N, C-alpha and C positions, 0 to 999 in steps of 0.2 A: 360491736363491729359487724357490718353485714358481709356475707361472703360475696366474692366477686364472680360475676357472671363470665362465662366463656365468651371470647370475642365472636361476633357474628361471622358466619362463612361468607367469604367473598363471592360476589356474583360472577358469572362467566365472563360478562363484559369487562368487569373490573380486573379479573385474572389476566385476560388478553391484553388489557392496556399496560399492566405491570410487566407482563412478558415482552411486550413491544418496547417499552422504555428501556428495559435491561438489555435487549438486543441492540438498541440504538447506542447505548453507553459502550457495549462491547465493540461495536463497529468503530466508534470514535477512538477508543483506545488502540484498536489495531492500526488505524491510520496514523495516530501519533507514534506507534512503535515502528512502522513502516518509514516514517520520516527520520527516525533516528537510527535505522539500520543501514548497512552498506547499499549505496545507491540512492538513498533517500534525500540527499543534499549534495551540493557541489563540493563540500569539504569532506564527503565520505563516498568517492565514487567507486564503482566495481571496476576492477582491472581486467581487461581482456586483451587478447593478442592481436586482434585485427578489427577493423570497422565492420566486416561482415558478421561479426558474432554479436554486435550491439542488439540488433532487432531479435536475434534468436534468444538471447538471454533476457531481454526485456519482456518478451511474450512467454517466457517460461515462469516469471514471477507472478504469483496468484494476486488477485485483487485484494488488497488489504481490508476492504469493507465487507465483501461478501464471498471471498476466496473463489470467485469466478474466473473465467479465462479472459485475459486482457488482449486487445488488438492494438498493434502499434500504428498510431495515426501519423507520426512524423519522427524523423531522426535528423538532428542538426548538430552542427558544431559550434561551440562557444569558448571564448577565451575568458577564463575566470582566474583572476590575480596571477596573469601571465602564463597560465597553464591551459593547453588546449584540451577541452573536455567534450564529450559527446553527450547530448540530452535526448532521450527517447520518450517522446510524449506518448502515453497509452491511455486507453479508455476501456473500461470493462464492458464486455458484450451483454452481461446480464443487468448490471445496476446502472451502467454509464458513467461510473466513477473515473474522473480524469486524474492522471498521475505523471510525474516526470521522474524518470530513472536516469541517474548520472553514471557515466562510464569514463574511464581513463584507458587510452590505448597505450600498451607498453609492449613493445616488439621485444621478443626474446632473441638474443644472439646465439648463433650456432657456434660451437667451439672449433 
């Protein structure tokens, strides 16, 4: 039996392409995780005390793709399954990724 040769080292271009593919997969995983986290879907809204906090909270959440700073493009009210929810449409300032963050307004009563 002949001894095995060690594998050829990867070229710089191949290494760069492998790194780019792994970063793309990581970004896709982050986006999937953001959809499953609070605010990622209408069935998992983030609870806030007033509508003035919707845009503040939405702009505080980093972009799931590149962890950049988002910009709130639109803030609208929607009725989902008989419940009034707020949707903040955001887009990342760095990569342009568009996302919708869902909120429920729940006013706290003072004793």
